N, C-alpha and C positions, 0 to 999 in steps of 0.2 A: 184340465180339470182343476177346480179350486182346491186348495189344501184344506184338509179337515183337522179337527182337534186330535184325532188319532195320528195323523201324519206328523203333527208337531210333536206329540208325545214320543213317537218312534224316533224322530230325528234327534230330539234332545235326550232320548233314553231315560225318560221319566214316566210316571204314571199320568193317565189322562186327568186324574183328579188334580195333580200338581199344575198341569197346564191350565185347567179350569180355574184354579185358585189365583193364578197369575192374571189371567184374562179378566177375572171378576174383581181384581183389585183387593183380594183378601190380604189383610195386613200381616198375618202370621206366617209369612213366607220370607225366608232369609234373602237378603239383598243379593247374595251370590247366586242363589238358585233362581231368583227373579231375573237377574241379568242373563243367566244361562238360557232360560226358556225364551226370553225376549229375543235373543239372538236367533234362535230357531224360528220364531214367529216371523222375524224380519226376512230371514233367508228364504223361507217358504212363501212369503207374502200372504200369510194367513189372515183372513178377515172374519172375526167372530160374527155369528148369526145372532142378532139381538133377540129375535123371537124365540129361537131355540133356547137361548140362555134363560129367558124369562120362564119358559115352560119347565126347564130343568131345575132352576134354583128358586123359583117363586119371586125373583127380584128383577127389577128393570134396569138397575144400574143408574137410575135417575133420581135426584132429589129435587124438591121444590123450594125456591126462595120466594116468600110472599111478603111484599112490602106495601105500605099505603100508596106511595107515588114513586115510580121509577125515575121520573125526570128530576127529582130533588137530588142535588149533587151528592149529598151524604149517602143516599141509597144507591146511586150509580157507582160510587166508589166501593161500597160494601158488596155490590153484585160482582164487580171485577175481582175483588179479593176472594169472594166466596167461590167463584169459578176456579180460581187458581188453587184454593185450599181443597176443594172437592176432588180435583184431578189427582191430588196426591193419595187419595183414598180410593181411586178408581171409579169415581162418580162423575156424572154430568149434571148440570144444573138447569132446571126449567124455572124461568122467572115469571111471576104473575104479580098483579097489583090489585088491592081491594078497593082503591078509590074512596077510602073513608066509609065504606059500606059495612055497617055493623052486622047486617044480616048475612052478608057474604063471610065475614069473619066467624060468626057463630057456626055457620054450616061447615066451615073448614075445621074449627076446633072440636066440633061434636061428631065429625065424621059423616055428616049428612050430605056432603058433596060427593056424588058417586062418580065424578069425572076424574078423581085423583088417581092417576096411573103412575105412581112413583113410590119409592121405598121409604121416604121420610120427608118431614117438613122443617124448614128453617123459617120461622115466622116472626115478623115484627108487626104485631097488631096494635090497633088503637083501643081494642076492647079493655074495659077497666077491670080491676080486681073484683069488684062487686059482681059484675056481669059474669066473670069467670067462675066465681063461687056458686052462682045460680045454675051453672051447667052441671047437671047430675051425671052425664055420661060423656066424659072427655074422650077424644078420639083415641082409637086403638092404634092409629098410625104413629110410628116413632116421631117425636116432636121435640124441637128445641126452640124456646122462645128467646127473642132478641130484644134489646133496648132497655129503657129506663124503668119499665113498669115494675110495680110491686105486686108480684103474683103470690099464689097460695101454696107453693111448694110441691105441687103435683108434677111439675115439669122441670126438665133441665132448662137453665136460664143463664144466658150470658148478658150481663148488664153493665151499665155505666153508672159510676157514682155521680149522678147528675147534680145533686145538691153541692157536693164538693167542687165539681167543675164550675158551676155558676159562682160559687163563693170565691174560687181562685180568680175568675175573670174580674169580679168586682174589686177584689183585693188588689189586683194589678192596677186598676184605676186609682184606688186610694193611695197606693204607693207612688203614683205619678203626681200626687198632690191634688187630685180632684176630690171635691167634697159634695157637689150637687149632682148626684149621679141618677140618671133616669134609667128606666128599663122598658124594653119593648118586647112583647111576646106573651104577656099574661092572658090567661083565659079563665077568669074566676067562675064562670058559669058552667065550665066543662070540668069533668073529673079525669081528664087524661093526665097521665103521670108526668109527661115532659114539662108542661108549663107550671104545674104545681111544684115540682121539685126545683126547677130553675128559679121560681119565685122565692122558694124557701132559702135557696143559696144566696140570692140577692139580699134578702132581708137579714139573714144571719150576718153577712159581711158588714152591712151598714150598722146593725145593732152593736156588734162587737167593736166597731170603730167609734161608737157613741153618737152616731148620726141618726136622727129621727127619720122614719119612713114617711115620705110625703106622697099621698095618694095621687096628686096631680102629675107626679113624675112617672107614674106607672101606667103604661099604655097597653091596651089589648091589641092582639093581632089574630084575626080569624084563621089566616093561613100564614105560614112562615115564608112569605114571598118578598121579593124586592118591592112590589107595589105596596104591600101592607107596611113594610118598614119605612117607605117614603112617606106615606100618609101619617103614620104615627109620629115620625120625626118632624114633619112639617108642623103638626100641632104643638109639639114640644118647643120648637123654635119660636112660636108665636106667643109663648107665655110671657107675662110681664118680667119674670125673672127666669131666664132660660137656664137649662142645665149646662154644666161644663164637661159632662161626660155622659155617654149612653152605653149601657150594656144591652146588647141584642141577643135574644134567645137562639138565633141562628145566624149564620154568615149571610144568607140571602136577605134577611131583615137588615143586617148591618150594611150591605151594599146599597139598599134603598135608602137607608138613613143617611149615609154619607152624601148621596146625591141631594137629599133634601136640605142638609146643612149648607152645602155649597149654593143651592138655589135660593136659600134665605139670605145669602150674602155673608156667610161666615166661613171659617176655614177649619179643616181637620188636619192636625190635632190642635192647632194653636188656640182656637176658640172652644172646640168640642172634641174630646177624645172619644174614640169608639172602639169597642171590642165585641167580638162575636163568639160563636161556638160552632165548630165543625172543621175549620181549617181547610176550606175548599180551595182548589187551585186558582179559581177566579180571584179570590182575595189575596193570594200571594203575588199576583201580577197586576193588581189594580194600582191606581195612583191616587192617594197614598196606599201603600200595601196595608192589608188589614191584620191587626192583632187578633188572635183567635185562640180558643182552647181546642187543641187537636185531639180528636178521638181516634184511637188506634183501630181502624177498620180491619187491618191485616190480622191483628191479635183476635179481634172478635170473630172474624171468619175462620181462622185456624182452630180456635178453641171450640167454637160452636159446631164446626164440621167434625172435629174429633169426638165431641159428645154425641153427635147424631150417628156417626159410624158405629160407635160403641153401643148405642141403644138399638140400632138395627140388628147387631149381632146378639145382644142380650137385652130383650125388652123389659126384663124384670129388675134391672139394676136400679139402685137408689138414685133419685134425681140429685143434681148438683147445681149450685149457683156460683158463677164465676164473675168477678168484677174486672172489667177491662181498664187498663191504665189510660190516663189522659195527661196532657202537658200544655202549658200556656206558651204560645209562640208570639213573642212581642215584636211588633213591626212599626211602621211609620204612623199608623192611625192613632197610636198612643205615644208618639214622639220617640220611637226607638228605630233608628236607621238600621235596616238589615236587608241584605239581598235575598231574593227568592230561594 
């Protein structure tokens, strides 16, 4: 016969509530007590009944991570780190993607999606601040927003200083002696925060260096993909006066841009230096290796999961905004020899 919660409590000589707290991942259990109970669980081969736990606690032990596109390397890395972070709080992660569908995002943010069978949401939306302000009834579900967006303070938010990250990338190119610096990734007709903030960082760095912004050097990208980076860089290399450096708003754009430079008969970094944002593994092992601004997905995952667990325990706590660190990783695409 399978061991029960009471069997574990009797074996460990503790209360059933203590065993339940350990099984549920309750944070306010001492490490000594947690280890003691876990030994009994292992010895008895106790398997918690998830249905019974949900009925007993009103919780599923599952949180949702919702992103625009799971196949984007940044979001894949974030999902990996989020799964690890959630495990330390006793949660499992269900991953979903919105596919850039604003109606889907609105349903999730307003609680209109009745299929949500989890305890809280870790959400990286494309919805804008204006759209968020227009939502009169935000979700009652515990929620932590992720990413670069400028939200209205109703939610916990773990963000990136995107303007500074872009500024650091362009400053790195300036420090390498490049003066005709292009940008790929602008979306002037969209109000998404990422392109707007990265454009602002690009412009700030050039302006502070006394370099005029040249509109022909700023190229749009509908999606932050290799193909869009390739197309934009191909157009840049065809200019009568080509750029000597390109700042790409993502590493995938940069990977496409590097191929376009080579296909146009030029070299990276000798003719054109290239830097991206995200620090994906592909860029570290490409040839030349890609200089990039590294975004600390482990920090983002740990702090956002910490905030979500706290909000699940105390729904009325005041929201907080946390800024994640970033760091520029200089490699061969900007003439810095470095091993992966």
